[in-house]
C-alpha positions as CSV (number, residue, x, y, z in Angstrom):
1,M,-17.5,251.2,71.1
2,E,-17.0,252.7,74.6
3,N,-20.1,253.5,76.6
4,A,-20.8,256.8,78.4
5,D,-19.2,255.6,81.7
6,Q,-16.0,254.7,79.9
7,R,-15.8,258.1,78.2
8,D,-16.4,259.8,81.5
9,H,-13.6,257.9,83.2
10,G,-11.2,258.6,80.4
11,W,-9.6,255.1,80.3
12,V,-9.8,254.5,76.6
13,I,-6.3,255.0,75.3
14,N,-6.6,254.4,71.5
15,A,-6.0,258.0,70.5
16,R,-2.8,259.8,71.2
17,G,-4.3,263.3,70.9
18,N,-7.0,262.4,73.5
19,D,-4.3,261.3,75.9
20,L,-2.5,264.6,75.6
21,A,-5.7,266.6,75.7
22,G,-7.0,264.8,78.8
23,F,-3.7,265.2,80.7
24,L,-3.5,269.0,79.9
25,R,-7.1,269.5,80.9
26,S,-6.7,267.6,84.2
27,R,-3.7,269.7,85.2
28,R,-5.2,273.0,84.1
29,E,-8.3,272.2,86.1
30,R,-6.1,271.3,89.1
31,L,-4.2,274.6,89.2
32,T,-6.1,277.5,90.9
33,P,-5.7,281.1,89.7
34,V,-4.2,282.1,93.1
35,A,-1.6,279.3,92.9
36,A,-0.8,280.5,89.4
37,G,-0.4,284.1,90.5
38,I,-3.5,285.4,88.8
39,E,-5.6,288.1,90.6
40,P,-9.2,286.9,91.1
41,G,-11.6,288.7,88.7
42,A,-14.8,290.4,89.6
43,T,-17.0,287.7,88.0
44,A,-17.5,284.4,89.7
45,R,-15.9,281.3,88.2
46,R,-17.8,278.2,87.2
47,V,-14.8,276.0,87.8
48,P,-11.9,276.4,90.3
49,G,-9.1,275.8,87.8
50,L,-7.5,278.0,85.2
51,R,-9.2,279.1,82.0
52,R,-7.7,278.1,78.7
53,E,-6.8,281.7,77.8
54,E,-5.1,282.2,81.2
55,L,-2.9,279.1,80.8
56,A,-2.1,280.1,77.2
57,E,-1.0,283.5,78.4
58,L,1.1,282.1,81.2
59,A,2.8,279.7,78.7
60,G,3.3,282.3,76.0
61,V,1.3,280.5,73.3
62,S,-1.8,281.6,71.4
63,V,-5.2,280.7,72.8
64,G,-6.1,279.0,69.5
65,Y,-3.0,276.8,69.5
66,Y,-3.5,275.7,73.1
67,T,-7.2,275.0,72.5
68,R,-6.2,272.8,69.6
69,L,-3.8,270.9,71.8
70,E,-6.4,270.4,74.5
71,Q,-9.1,269.3,72.0
72,G,-6.7,266.7,70.6
73,V,-6.7,268.4,67.2
74,S,-3.0,269.2,67.2
75,G,-1.3,266.2,68.8
76,T,2.3,267.4,68.8
77,A,4.2,270.2,70.4
78,S,7.8,271.4,70.4
79,G,10.2,271.0,73.2
80,A,10.0,274.7,74.0
81,V,6.2,274.7,74.2
82,I,6.2,271.6,76.4
83,D,8.7,273.2,78.8
84,A,6.6,276.4,78.8
85,L,3.3,274.5,79.5
86,A,5.0,272.4,82.2
87,A,6.3,275.6,84.0
88,A,2.9,277.3,83.7
89,L,1.1,274.2,85.0
90,Q,3.7,273.8,87.8
91,L,4.3,270.2,86.9
92,D,6.7,268.1,88.9
93,P,9.6,266.4,87.1
94,A,7.6,263.1,86.5
95,E,4.6,265.0,85.1
96,H,6.9,267.1,82.9
97,E,8.4,264.0,81.4
98,H,5.0,262.4,81.0
99,L,3.8,265.5,79.1
100,R,6.9,265.3,76.9
101,V,6.2,261.7,76.0
102,L,2.5,262.4,75.2
103,A,3.3,265.5,73.1
104,M,6.2,264.3,71.1
105,P,5.1,261.1,69.3
106,R,8.4,260.6,67.5
107,Q,10.0,259.9,70.9
108,R,7.1,257.7,71.9
109,A,7.7,255.3,69.0
110,T,9.1,252.1,70.4
111,R,10.0,248.8,68.7
112,P,7.0,246.6,68.0
113,R,6.0,244.7,71.1
114,S,5.2,241.0,71.1
115,R,1.9,240.1,72.6
116,R,3.7,238.4,75.4
117,S,6.8,239.7,77.3
118,K,9.7,237.4,77.9
119,L,11.8,236.9,80.9
120,R,15.4,236.8,79.9
121,S,17.3,233.7,81.1
122,S,19.8,235.9,82.9
123,L,17.0,237.5,84.9
124,R,15.7,234.1,85.8
125,D,19.2,233.2,87.1
126,L,19.3,236.5,89.0
127,L,16.0,235.8,90.7
128,A,17.4,232.4,91.8
129,A,20.7,234.0,92.9
130,V,18.9,236.4,95.4
131,S,17.0,233.5,96.9
132,G,17.2,235.0,100.4
133,T,15.4,238.3,99.3
134,P,11.8,238.4,98.0
135,A,12.1,239.4,94.3
136,I,9.7,239.8,91.4
137,V,9.9,240.9,87.8
138,I,7.0,242.6,86.0
139,D,6.5,244.1,82.6
140,H,5.0,247.4,81.6
141,R,1.5,245.8,81.7
142,A,2.1,244.8,85.3
143,D,2.2,241.1,84.3
144,V,4.3,239.0,86.5
145,L,7.1,237.5,84.4
146,G,8.8,235.7,87.3
147,W,9.5,235.6,91.0
148,N,11.7,233.7,93.3
149,R,10.2,231.5,96.1
150,M,10.5,234.3,98.7
151,G,8.8,236.8,96.4
152,H,6.0,234.4,95.7
153,A,5.5,233.6,99.3
154,L,5.6,237.2,100.4
155,L,3.2,238.6,97.7
156,A,1.0,235.8,96.3
157,G,1.3,232.6,98.3
158,H,-2.3,231.8,97.4
159,V,-1.3,231.7,93.6
160,D,0.4,228.8,91.9
161,I,4.2,229.6,92.0
162,D,4.5,228.5,88.3
163,A,1.7,230.8,87.2
164,P,4.0,233.3,85.5
165,D,5.0,230.6,83.0
166,G,1.4,229.7,82.3
167,R,-0.9,230.9,79.5
168,I,-2.5,233.6,81.7
169,R,0.0,235.3,84.0
170,P,-0.7,236.9,87.3
171,N,-1.1,240.7,86.9
172,I,-0.2,242.9,89.9
173,A,-2.7,245.6,89.0
174,R,-5.6,243.1,88.6
175,M,-4.6,241.4,91.8
176,L,-4.4,244.7,93.7
177,F,-7.9,245.7,92.6
178,L,-9.7,242.4,92.1
179,D,-8.0,239.8,94.3
180,A,-9.2,240.2,97.9
181,H,-6.2,238.2,99.2
182,H,-3.6,240.4,97.6
183,R,-5.5,243.6,98.4
184,A,-5.5,242.7,102.1
185,L,-1.7,242.5,102.1
186,Y,-1.2,246.2,101.9
187,R,-2.0,248.4,104.9
188,Q,-1.7,251.5,102.8
189,W,-3.7,250.1,99.9
190,D,-4.7,253.5,98.5
191,D,-1.0,254.6,98.1
192,K,-0.1,251.3,96.4
193,A,-3.1,251.6,94.2
194,H,-2.3,255.1,93.1
195,V,1.3,254.2,92.3
196,T,0.1,251.2,90.2
197,V,-2.5,253.3,88.3
198,A,0.2,256.0,87.6
199,A,2.6,253.3,86.3
200,L,-0.1,252.1,83.9
201,H,-0.8,255.7,82.7
202,Q,2.9,256.2,81.9
203,A,3.1,252.8,80.2
204,A,0.0,253.7,78.1
205,A,1.8,256.8,76.9
206,R,5.0,254.9,76.0
207,H,3.0,252.1,74.3
208,P,-0.2,253.6,72.8
209,S,-0.7,250.7,70.4
210,D,-0.3,247.8,72.8
211,P,-3.6,245.9,72.7
212,E,-2.8,243.7,75.7
213,L,-2.1,246.8,77.8
214,Q,-5.4,248.4,76.6
215,H,-7.1,245.1,77.6
216,V,-5.7,245.2,81.1
217,I,-6.8,248.8,81.6
218,G,-10.2,248.3,80.1
219,Q,-10.9,245.2,82.2
220,L,-9.9,247.0,85.4
221,A,-12.0,250.1,84.5
222,T,-15.0,247.9,83.9
223,D,-14.6,245.6,86.9
224,S,-13.3,248.1,89.5
225,P,-15.0,251.5,90.1
226,E,-12.0,252.4,92.3
227,F,-9.6,251.9,89.4
228,A,-11.9,253.9,87.1
229,R,-12.0,256.8,89.5
230,M,-8.2,256.8,90.0
231,W,-7.6,256.5,86.2
232,A,-9.8,259.5,85.5
233,R,-7.5,261.6,87.7
234,R,-4.6,260.8,85.4
235,P,-2.0,260.3,88.2
236,V,1.7,260.5,87.3
237,R,4.3,259.4,89.8
238,T,7.8,258.1,89.6
239,C,9.7,256.7,92.5
240,S,12.1,253.8,92.9
241,Y,11.8,253.3,96.6
242,Y,8.8,252.7,98.9
243,Q,8.3,251.5,102.4
244,R,5.6,248.9,102.5
245,E,3.5,248.0,105.6
246,L,2.1,244.6,105.0
247,D,-0.3,242.3,106.8
248,H,1.0,239.0,105.8
249,P,-1.0,235.8,106.4
250,V,2.1,234.0,107.9
251,L,4.3,236.8,109.2
252,G,1.7,239.1,110.5
253,R,2.4,242.9,110.4
254,V,5.8,243.6,108.8
255,T,7.4,246.8,107.3
256,L,9.8,246.3,104.4
257,G,11.8,248.4,102.0
258,N,10.7,248.0,98.4
259,E,13.3,248.9,95.9
260,T,12.3,249.0,92.2
261,V,15.1,248.5,89.6
262,A,14.2,249.5,86.0
263,L,15.3,247.2,83.3
264,P,15.2,249.6,80.3
265,D,16.2,247.1,77.6
266,D,12.9,245.3,78.1
267,D,10.7,248.0,79.7
268,Q,10.5,245.7,82.7
269,Q,11.3,246.2,86.4
270,M,12.5,244.1,89.3
271,G,11.0,244.7,92.8
272,L,13.1,243.7,95.8
273,F,11.8,243.6,99.4
274,Y,14.2,243.8,102.4
275,A,14.6,244.8,106.0
276,R,17.5,246.2,108.0
277,A,19.5,243.5,109.7
278,G,18.8,243.0,113.3
279,T,15.2,244.3,113.2
280,P,12.0,242.3,113.9
281,D,11.2,242.8,110.2
282,A,14.4,241.1,109.2
283,D,13.6,238.3,111.6
284,A,10.3,237.9,109.9
285,L,11.9,237.5,106.5
286,T,14.2,234.8,108.0
287,L,11.2,233.0,109.3
288,L,9.6,233.2,105.8
289,A,12.8,231.7,104.3
290,Q,12.8,228.9,106.9
291,S,9.2,228.1,106.1
292,L,10.2,227.4,102.5
293,E,13.0,225.0,103.3
294,P,12.4,221.4,102.3
295,R,11.0,219.4,105.2
296,V,12.9,216.1,105.9
297,A,10.7,213.2,106.9
298,P,11.4,211.9,110.5
299,Q,12.4,208.4,109.2
300,T,14.9,210.0,106.8
301,L,16.5,211.9,109.7
302,A,16.7,208.7,111.8
303,A,18.3,206.8,108.9
304,E,20.9,209.6,108.5
305,E,21.6,209.6,112.3
306,K,22.0,205.8,112.3
307,A,24.5,206.0,109.3
308,R,26.7,208.3,111.3
């Protein structure tokens, strides 16, 4: 049973209606009457956001129906109602889609998930083929399914390179919040953290019955107050490209492009890190690649020279 702190932070995801209710409430409380085009009344407000009746009027639905949605009593909504609520709440496209996933359970139903994601052999081959570019594959739980040598050296050189094949895989979210070495890698840690929490929120909406995902979220909320606070804000954010400023233990300060490629067949994604040719950042990646090349013993070099 969750305790009071867990209820306050809103991280328990075992009820679909509660997810929808919490998201609607968070966005209603975020939107001020002025931003919504509502004239301020004569009476003082207890909270800065919209009242339920104001949002219901803006969306063209009854107050009773909207109240049931926000209380988690009515867990579904039609496409027209979703669009009207999204417009009234001034949601961005990513938030609009998240609301649609939460409010239309039939679209949320996905094939039963195994307790452990698998890395396709073709993806393992692809990771090896892009050996000169740091690359990593994670699943919807943020578990690391695989990385190439460059990806491992860039992001988690302090972790066993074969850890993704072990019983307990590295998890990017856990590392970000609970691993001091990985956390120190990101100069804009807050931005990376918010993106990660948003990704987990969206994954929880797509896979509401995934016990492993719930375990990851629950552990983070328990062990990291920062995660719990970010989770309670219910961030939603979708972007395939980022610029990462890193403080790497070997390379020092380096700025890299981070392209995220979705793999929809598996609900996995591949992250690629690169720099524009001819820049100091590209030189740093070359240095990283060279540091991973097998070292030849001096006696072996002498023997090869003598054979010539």
